[in-house]
Structure formats: structure tokens, C-alpha cells
N, C-alpha and C positions, 0 to 999 in steps of 0.2 A: 757376662758369664765367666770370661777369662781375663787374666791380667795382660794388658797390652803395653804397659809402660815399661816393663822390665825387658832389657835388651841383651843381657849377657849373664854369665854364671855369678859374677860378683853381685850384680843387682839382685839376682834371684835370692842369694844367701842373705843379703841385707833385707830384702822384702820379708823373707820367712822369719828372720830374727825380730824385726819390728812387729810383725803380726803376732808372734808369740808373746811379746811384751805387752801388747795392747789387749790381750784376751782378758775378759772380766768374768766374774761369777755369773752375770746375766747372760753372757755369750754361752757359757757352759750349760746353763739351765735351758736356754733356747735349743741348743744342739741336742740335749737329752730329750726334750719334748718332741722334736721332729723325729728322732730315732724311735721313740715309743710309738708314735703314730704310724711309722712305716712297719714296725713289727706287728702292730694290730692289723694293719691292712694286709700284710702278708699272711697272717694267720687266717683272716677272713677269706682271702682268695683260695688258700689251701683247703679250707673246710668246704668251700663252695665248689671248687673245680676238681680238686683231688691231686692225684700223683704228678700232674704236670708241674706242680710247684715244689716237688721234692728235689733234692740236689741232683738227682739223675734225670729230671724231667726237662722238657724244652722251655717251659716258662722260666724255670730257675736259670737256665743257660742264658736266656735273653736278658734277664735281670743282671746277671754277672757281666755280660757283654756291655750293657749300658753303663754300669758303674765303673768298670775298668776303662771304658772309652772316655768317660768324663775325667777320670784321674789322669789318664795319659794326655788328654788335651790340655788340662790345667798345667801339668808339668812342662809340656812343650812350650806353652805360652810364656812360662816363667823364664825360659832361656831365649826367647825371641823367635821361636820356630812356630809356624802356623799350627793351630790346633788339630786339623785333619791329619797331619803327619804323626803327632803323638797318639791319636786315636788308632791309626793303622798299626803303629808299633805295639799298642796294647793288644790288638787282635793277633798280631804275629806272636806275641808272648803267650797269650792264652792257648794258641794252637800248637805251639812247638815246645812248650815246657811241661814236663811231667805227663806226657801223653794226653794233654788237653783234658785233664781230670776235672777241671772246674766247668767245662762246657761239654762234657761227654753226652749230655742229653739233647744237644742242639740238632734239630732236624733240618734237612735241606729244604723241605717244603716251607717251614717257618721262615728260614733265611730268605728264600726266594720271594715270599709275599711281602716281607718287610722291605726288601730292596725295591720291589715294585711300587709300594706305597711311597717310599722316599723319592723314586724317580718321578712319580706323578706330582708330588709336592714341589720338587725342584723346579719343574717346568711350569707349574701353576704360579709359583713365586716369580719366575723369570717373566712370564707373560704379564702379570699384574704390575710389575715394577718397570716394564719397558716404557720409556717416555718418548713417544714418536715425535713430539715437538722438538725436543732437544736434538734427536738424531737428524731431523730435517734441517734444523738451524746449523748444526755443525757441518753437515753436508759432505763434500767429497773426501776430505781427510779421514773421516770416520768410516766411510764406505770402503776406501782403499785399505785401511787398517783391518777392517772386518773380513774382507774377502781374500785379498791377494796373499799375505803371508801364510794364513791358515791353509788355504787350498794348495799352495806350493808344498807346504810341509806334509799335508795329507798324502799327496801323490808321491812325494819323495819317500816318505816312510813306507808307503805301500810297495813301491819298487824295491826298496832295501829289504823289507820283510820277506819278499820272495827269495832273495839271495840268502838271507840269514836263517830263516825258519823253514824254507822249502814249502811255502804255502802257495796257493794259486794267486794270480794277480788280483782277482776280484776280492778274495778274502783279505789280501794285503791292503787294498784300498779301504775296505771296511774298517780294518784295524787302524789305518792312517787317520780316518775321520774320528775314531775314538780318541786318538792321541793328540789331535790338533786343537781340541776344544780348550779354551781358556777357562779358568775357574772364576766365575763372576763374583762369588762371595769373597774370595781372596783379593781379587783385583779392585773391586769397588771399595772394600775396606781400606786398602792401601791408598787409593786415590783420595778417599775422604780424609785420611791423615795428612796427605800432602796439601790438600786445599786448606785445612786448618792452619798449616804452617805457611801458607801463601807461596808455595814452591811451584813455579810454572803457571800460576794463575793469570799472569799478565798476557799470556798467549793461549790461555784456555786449554792447556795440554792435558790435565787430569780429566776434564770433561770429554775430550776426544776419546780417551781410553775407555771411560765409563760408557759412552754411547755405543762404541763398537762392541764392548764386552756384553752388553745387554742382548744383542742379537746372535752372539756367537754360538750359543747352545742350539739355536734353531738350525743353523747351517750344519753343525756337527751331526745332529740326530737325523736330519734329512739325508745327508750323504751316506751315513752308516746304514740307514734303512734300505736305501736303493741297492747298495752293493752287497749287503749280507744276504738278501733274499735271492740274488742271482748266484752268489757264490755257494750257498748251501741249499742244494736242491733235493737231495735224497731220492726217494722213490716216487715223490709226487710228480704230477704233471709239470713238465719243465716250463711250458708257456705260462701256466698259472703261477709258478714260483717267480718267474721273471716279472710278471705283472703285479705280483703281490707287493713289491717294494713301492712303486709309485701309488698303488691303491692305498697302502697304509698311510702315506702322506696325505692323499686327497681325503680319504674317509676320516682320518684323525682331525684334520682342520675343519671339515664340514660338521662333524658331530660336536666338536668344541664350540663352533659358532652357534649351533642350535641350542646347546646347553646354556650358552651365555644369555640367551633370551629368557630362558626359564629362571635363571638366577637373577636377572635384572628386574623381575616383577616385584618391586619393593612394596607394593600394596599387599601382596601375600606374605612376604618375608619382612614384616613391619618392625623388627628390632634387630640389633646387630648380631645377636646370638643365632637367630634363625638364618640370617644371611650368611654368616660364617659357616654354619653347619651345612647349609645347602651348597655352598661353594666347594667346600672340601669334600663332602660326600659325592658330589657330582664328578669331581676330578678323579677320585679313587674308583668310583663305579665305572667310569669310562676306561680307566686303565685295566681293571680286571675283566671288563667286557671284551676288550681287544685281545687280552692275553688268552681268554677262553677260545678264541678263534684264530690264535697264532698270529696276531698282528701286534706283536709286543711294542714296537716303536710307535704304532698308531696311537696308543694310549697316552704316551708322553706328549706327542704333538697335539692331541685333543686337549690335554690340560693346559698347554701353552696357549692354544687358540682361545680356550675358555677365559683364561686370565686376561689376555690382551683385549678381547672383545667386550667382556662384561665391564671392564673399567671404563671403556668408551661409552657404553650404554648407560652406566650409572652417571657418568659425567653429563650426558645429554638428556638425562631423565626420560629414557625411552625404553620400552614402548609407552606411548603417551598415556593410555588409559589404565595401564597396569603398573606404572611406576609412580611412586609417591612424588608429588611436586613440592612437598613441604620440607623434606629432608635435604640437608646440604650434601651434595655429591662428594666433596672433599672429605667429610667426616666418614662417609660410608667406605670410601676407598682406604682411608687411613686405618679404620677398624679392621678391615680385611687384611691389609698388609701386616699389621701387628700380630694378628692371630696366626697367620701363615708363618711369619718369622719365628714366633714362639714355638710352633709345632716343629718347625725344621731344626732350629738351634737346640732346643731342649730335649727333643725325643728322637727325631729321625736322623739327624746328622750324626750323633754319637753311634747310633745303631748301624747306620750304613757303612761308615768308615771302618769301624771295628769288625764288622762282619766280613768286609773285603779282606781285612788282615787275617781273619781266621780261615780264609779259603786257601791260604798258602802254607803248604807243609814242606819245609826245606829238605827233609830226609828223602823225599821222593823226587826232588828236582835235580836234574843234571846241572852241574856247574856251568856247562856251556849255555844252558838256557838263560841263566842270569847274566852271563857275559854278553850274549847276543842281544838281550833286552837292553842292557845299559848302552851298548854300542849304538843300537838303533835310536835310543832316546837322545843321546848326546849329539849324534849326527843330525837328527831332525831339528833339535833346538838350534844348532849352529846354522843350518840353512834358514830356519825361521828368522833368526836374528839378522842375518845378512839381508834377506829379502825385506824385512821390516825397515831396516836402515835405508835401503834404496827407495822403497815406496814413500816413506815420509820425507826423504830428501827432495822428492818431486812435488811435495805439498807446501813448500815455502818455509820449511824449518831449517835451522842451521845444522851442521853436521854433529855438533855436540848434543843438540836436542834430539836428533835422530838416533844417536847412541842410547839416549834415555828411553826413547820409544821402543827400541829393540829389546832392552832389558825389561821394561815394564810390561811387555806383551808376552811374557814367558810363564808366569805362575799358573799352575794347573792343579785341579783336584776333583771338583765336584762331578763333572761329566764322566771322567775316567772311573770314578768309584761307582757311579750309577750304571754305566754300560759295560764294565769289565767282564761281568759274568754272562752277558747276553749271548756272545758267540758260542760259548760252551753249551748253554741251554738250547740254542738253535741246533747245534750239532747233535746233541743227545736225542732231540726229538726227531730229527731227520734221518738219523742212522741208529736204529735200535740195536740192542745187543745181538750179536750174531751176524750183523751186516758185514760182508767182506770189505776189508780195508778200513774198518771203523776206527781202529787204534790210531791211524794216521790223522784222521779228522779230530779225534779227541785231543791229540797232542796240539793241534792247531788252537783249540780252545784254551788249553793250558798256557800255551805261549802268549796268547792274546791277554789272558788275565794277569799273568806275571808281569808282562810289559806295562800294562795299565797301572798296576800297583807301584812299580818302580818309577813310572812317570810321575806319580804323585810325590813319591819320596824325594826324587831328584829335583824336578822342576818346581814343585811346591815349596820345598825348603830353600833351594838356592835362589829361585826367583824372588821370593819375598825378602830374603836377607839382602840380596843385591840391590833391590829397589830401595830399601830403607837406608842402605849404606851409601849408595852412589848418588842418590838424588840430590842431597845437599851439595855435592861436589860438582854436579853438572848443571843444575837449574838455578836460576837467580831467584832470590826471594823478593817478592814484591813488598815494597815498604807498606807499613801499616797505614800511613797517611794516604798513600795513593789508593790502597784497597778500600779504605773507609770513604774516601772522597767519591770513588766511583759508586759505592753502594748508596751513599747519601744522594748523589746526583740522580741515580735511578729511581729512588723513592720519591725524591722531589718531583721528578717527571710524572710519576704516577699521580701525585696529589694535584699537580698543576694542570694536567691534561687528561683527566679521567674521562673526558668526553670521547676520546678516541678508542673506546673499548667495544665490547659486545660481539654478539654473533655466535660465539662458540661455547658459551657457558649458560645457555638458557635465558639470555636477556633479550634485548630488542633487536639483535642482528647488527649489521654494520651501521656506523653512525650515519644519520640522515643529514644530507646537505640541502640547504635551501638558498637560492640566490635572490636577494632583494636589496634594493637601494644601493647597489654596488658593493655589498658586503656578503661574504659567504658565511652563513650562520650554521653552527654545528650543535645539535642537541647533545646535552651532557648528562652525566650521572654524578652522584656525589663522590668525593674523594674516598670516603670509607668503603663504598661499594667497590671502587676500582682497586683498592689495596688487596682485595680478596682474589684477584685474578691476574695471572701473569701472561697469558697468551694473547697479547693485545696488538701484535704486529700484523698478523696474516691478513685480516680484513682490509687493512689500508694498502698493503702491497697489492692485494687482489683488485682493489678499486683502481689503483694506478695502472695495473695491467689491462683492466677493462677500458680505461680511458685510452690507452695506447691502441687497443683493438678498434675502438670506435673511430679514432683518427685514421687508422689505416683503411678501414672499410669506407669511411667518408671520402678519403682521397681517391680510392679506386672507383667509387660510384660516381663522383662528380668530376673525375679527371684532374683533381688537384694534387699534382706531384709533391708539392711542398708539404701538404697536410699528411700525405702518406709517409714521406721521409721523416717528418716530425714524429709521427707515431712509432716508426721503427727505431728512431734514436731514443725516444722515451722508453720503449721496451728494454733497450740495451741499458739505459740508466737504471731502470728498476732492478734488473739483474745484478748490476754492480752494487746497488743499495742493499739488496738481499744478501749478497756475499759479505758485505761489511757487517751486517747485523748478525750473521751466523758466527762471526769470530768475536763476538762480545764476550766479556769476562764471565758474565752470568746470563746466559740466554733468557732465563725466565724473568730477568729484571729489565730486559730491553722491551719497551712497550711503545704504544702507538704515538705518543706525542713526539718522541725523538724520531721515529720513523717518518712522521708527517713533516717534521721540520726539515729533515734531510731531503725528503721528496720535494718540498717546496724549492729548495736550492737546485735540485735536479731540473725541476720544471723551468726555473728561471734561465738556467743554462740552455736548455733545449728550445725555449721560446724564441731565443735570438735567431734560431735557424728556421723558424716556421711562422705561419700566420696565427692570429688569435683564434681561439676555439670556443669562446663563450657561446652558450645557447645550444650546444649539441645535446640531444636527448640521451639519457642514461637508463638502460633497462626498460626503455619504452615509455616510462612515465615520469621519472624524476629528472631534474636538471643537474648537469654537472656544475660544480663550483667554478666561477670565473677564474681564470689564471691570475695568480698574484702579480703585483707590480714588479718591474725589473729592478727598480731602485731599492736601496736599503741593504744593510748588513744582514748576515745570517741571523743574528740575534733579533733584529727588527722584523725580518720576514717571519721568524718563528714565534714572535710574541703573540700572546692571546689577550683579548680583553673580555672580562667576565661581566655579564649583565644579569640582573635578577638577583634573587636571594642566594646567598652562598650556602654551600652544603657543609657537612661536618668536617670535610677536609679542606675547606677554603675554596671549593670549586662548586658551582651550581648554576642553575639557569642555563643561558645560552652563552657560547663562547664565539667570539667574532675574530676572523682572520682579516689582516689588513686589506684595504680597498683594492678593487680591480678596475682600472681605468677603462678597460674595454667594455665593461658591463655598465658602468655608471657615468662614463664621460670624463673628460679631462678635469673638469672642475671638482667632481666628487672624489676622484682618486686621492689627491693630496690631503683633503680634509679627513677622509676616513683613515688614511694611513697615519696622519698625525694623531687622531683619536686613539688608534691602536697603540701607537708608541707612547702615548701619555698615560696609558693604563698602568 
């Protein structure tokens, strides 16, 4: 939608000049045709609805806001500034120039409902785009980045707001949670650009930031909800107001969970249009339902819970009898994501950011308010960057890489725009006109809104510019050969060992092991099927963990200390293996064959310290595979021999792992091992 290749004013001028030179008669005709269509549409809406579409009506004002916002976003992208910044500036222009004549018909009620819809769609998109598997694989670094810097900044900003704005501590903490939230749209786009340039990909650094940013909205809205309901009590029952914060969180998550089951019934919603409409209407309905009963934040959490849960239900094709078993889950999820992104980027994002800009009237703002807001923002960002640096330094990154994390974890926009007006609305509802001391609380709402807007202007602009400018100077670019070699290796592993899939994508479950004639036989699937699935590690790590548990239990039951010790050491080895997998360049490409090969190496190492374990029962009915031989290199141990007809990907039938002397005897071991090596 916007130009992202232009980075400065000179490039912008060059881009405009080249664009004007390339305009053809056909382009002019196309533009004229679109303009005529819009004019006819506008005339029809006016004749149908009436005065709302006149220049003094609210519908006209919304149209002007949308158009001005898109122009502002386009122009800001031309000079390398994030589009939301230009959209806010467009709103500031409309509100503060010539008495806001172009948007004089804009009603607060319309603005409020549009912001509510945008908030619901933001969190619905966050939920449906969260990748739990990536977050799980990245592990501790992402958790640290998600929680520690943001929480420290939230409470620091809350305390500083008490001193600067003379608000209560609880209101200050609510404001702190508004200000701490990272803008996922900005951050994820930036990280995508870095991945394309292969900057930091060798240590998976962009993926760490993306994984943490995916959950940051949820932490921010939860903290804000809890504190704002305690801080703004009004004349309501105080116990109820205090309980309302946690109840908003609980009810929102629960209702979203319930709604996700309704949306996952793909037998009813049997085409993508029905599914998309059901999903979006459900999110909006829950948001307005919670608003009706003054649980504003509950609607956002319900939308997030809906998106996160329905994606998993689609993926698992559940509920079993109400979900179509014929449609591909990946296509269903992709269709939903595309529709939500379109709704957000083309309609709601321009309206939300521009409307936030129109809420600021400079003529009524004391200069001290802007000064205090900027001081709070700069101080909070400074603390956040220092804490981020220290946190990532303890996660195994160099000090230069930690500086990059500190800068990359600063761009903000979306959550601040969505939540900026909520404190003021809560105050207006809790303290009606005529309530003693109302003016003081109203000023709190104004201070919060102004601070949130300037947070976007400062951190959104400087954060994105700094990331783009400093990343090439701090991070090493992975060579194309190394990057492609890793990708090729991962894809070759998929084709070679498609047998080690299943379980999480509606297939057969974990790979079935059968012990016979001294050989562990593994049922397989074709290479083409395996190429469609990326989460192929977990089942095999779980199998090894269960093996360790069986060993420990057997040792305790039979008094065999060596078996118990072997199981404990194996469990430790599995944890180390999992940690290595979590730091892979592209976690989705790390699949079962590589995991099993490394696990075999771990087993060989552990086996030297304990007895043979062939013959132990697994899950009460199946036999564990015999332990592999101690001899042989990692390549030999990890080699597979294919028997039976080959599949489309060169893999089919049964795959055999090298012989196990403990199961087949000394004579069988070398023979089977030789056969495997000769494959």
C-alpha cells in the first residue's frame, strides 16, 4: 500500500519524478474511472442515508479522515517514516487548521465506535498470527525480552507519571502499561526486512524479536485492565470496581474461547467468505457486548482469545463432527489472515491513527503538558533500552548484539493508538458532569491521551529509523551461500526423513516403532506430504522424554540404580537437544530427521553409562526401539535405509535404522549395520 524502498527526501523526489514520467494515458483513464465510481457511490449513499453524507455530516467527516490519513501515510513512507506517524499528523492537521472545518461534523460517538472496532481487529489479528511453536522453540530469550523490559518500563513510567502529572499511582501504572506496548505491525515488518537482507539470521535474532512482539499486546492490555478499574472507581461499589479488572480478563478470555468453537464449525461455514464474516462479526460483537456492560478491555481480550484458539481448532480439524475433514487447515488460516490484514491496513488503521490525531487540540493544551509527556516518554525509553541490553546480555548474545536488541525493542504505535482514549472514556463514565473534583480526573485522561500520541510520534519514528540505520552497522550479514545451504539442508532433511512426522496435523500421530530381526522399523509417509508440515520435532522429543521416564521408573521399581541414572542423564540430554533446536535459523524448517539423528548421538553417549534397555514396554502396548549400536560416525548412525516403493519425494515404504546388537545378538548387529551403511 505504501512505498517502503524510499529512505530519504532525495529518494522521494526521485521517486515522484520517475512516477510522473511513467504515467500513461491508460493510467489517467483508470484513475478517471475509479473517481467516477466513487462519485456515483457517494451520490447513492447520500440519496439513501441523507444529511450524514453532507459536508457537515459525520459520514462526510469519516470519509475525509480516511482520505487524509492515507495521504499522510503515503507521504511519510516516502521519506522513510512509518505510515502511522503520517496518519497521526494528518489528524492533527485536520483538527488544528482552520477550525477543523473539514471534519466539523465528526461525532464523538462515531469516533468511539470506530476505535472500538479497530481495537477488536487489532487483537483478533494478533491472536491469529501468534505462532506458539516458534515462541516455544525460541524459549527463554523471547520470554525475557517479552516480560522484563516492558514491565520495568511500565512501572517506571507509572511512578514518574505520579510526579509529573499528579495522578494516582494506580492510574500512573495503567498509563505505564499503555506506553510499554511494542507496535507489532512496525516491529514485525522491520524484522521481515532484516531477514530478507540476512542480517542477524545466523543467530536467529529477528525471530526472537518477532516471537516476543506477538505476545506483547496481551501483556499490555491485561496490565492496563487491572489497574484502570482500580484507579477509576467513581460512585460505584469499590469492591465491584476492584474485581472488575480481573473479571474483564477472565470473562474476555472465556467468551473468546467459546466463540472460537462456533467459528471452527467449518461444516456450517463451508466457504471462506462465510468463515471470514463469522470470525470478524464475532470479534466485533464481543467487543461491543463488553462495552455495553463497561468491560471495555474484555472485548479486546475476547478477540485475541478467539483468534488464537480458532486457529488451533482449524489446524486440528476440531470439533470432529462439525469441522470439515476435507479442507486444508493451512488454506483456511491463510484466507482469514489475508482478510483481517486487508480490513486493518486498508480501512481501520487509517481511521484509527487519524482519529487519534484529531483528538488533540493544541490551543487548549498547556505547554507544560507536552513537555511533561515528552520527558516521560524519553525517560521511559532510556530505562527500557538499558534493561533490554542487560537482559539480552544474560541470554548469550554479545554486547554489540544487545545494543541492537535495545534499539529494535523500541518502536511503538498500534496499542497506544487503540488505548489512548480509553482512560478518558472511563473517567467520563465514572465521574458525570457535576461530580466534585471531576476536572482533575478529566485532566488525567487528557494527559494520558497526549502522552500516548507523542509516544507514537517519538518512539515510532525514531525507533524505526534507528533500526534501519544502525542494523547494518551492528549485525553481520550471513552469506548467501551459508543461508541457502542451510535452507537446502533443511529441505533435504524433510525429503529424506519424512517418516518422522505426524501427530499434530491430523495425520497418524507419532511415528510407530516396531522392533524385529534386530532392526528398528519406522513407518513413513511420502516426501510430498512431509513438505506440507513444519512442526515435526515435538513428537520425537516427547518420545525420548517418555523413554527417559520409563527408564527412571524401571530403575526405581527394580532397584536398578544404573537404569535410573541412565534415564536422568538421558532427560538432561533431551533438554540440551531441545535447546539447540530452539536456536535454529528457521525453527519451522528444523524437522524430525535431524532431531532423531542428534538424539541417536545423545543415546550413544548416554548408553556408555548404563545398561541396555531393549524390550521395555512403551505406553503399555508398543515396544521401544532397541538402542542403536555404539560404533559408527554420526553420519552412519543417522543414515536411513528405505525399503518398499518410493514416494513422490524419494521416500516411501519403511525406513530402517542401523542394527541393534542387544536385540538381535552380536552376529546380527554388524550385518544389519553394514546393510544400512550400504543404502
